[in-house]
Steps between C-alpha positions, in 0.01 A plus 500: 500500500719750318830634631332834548229346719758298696679814612206739523475488882871554538489784250225671703713478814812622325314799357448623857877541547714795401738432211792475443604305814696204630271197474572177692462165328533163674516168324574141599648289223665160463872549555580412140281790376665778698694628196169561326393730785835680487428577134193700614702706746855615528660260743607785727134591557424160655536312825463124519442226753536130424240263647593260777528200263664710226233431239355853483624853531308812592599810311408848614560786262434872550548666164404855411185477290356781289133398496252220563528371146872422555412309819241293313756427229738353758225277638407384149860413420543328836185290440681334210753340738410142586435443869500865604288630786442872540437625851 
């Protein structure tokens, strides 16, 4: 499966939205990978919550995105982070 196929359903849903807009992202990552998520977003655009045992952190970001292609780019870059889960 190509990257284009992997995100085709998401792209279809995103195309229904009006752009530009604030787009919410939510990820869960191992605590030692949180800096990699911060590289995707300006830290001030994020809220975080550490898991009960302190092994994971959920990161919610609401950046201003210009189009669906930019959203897909963020998901592609995030997919390169080991142990990440996108919600």
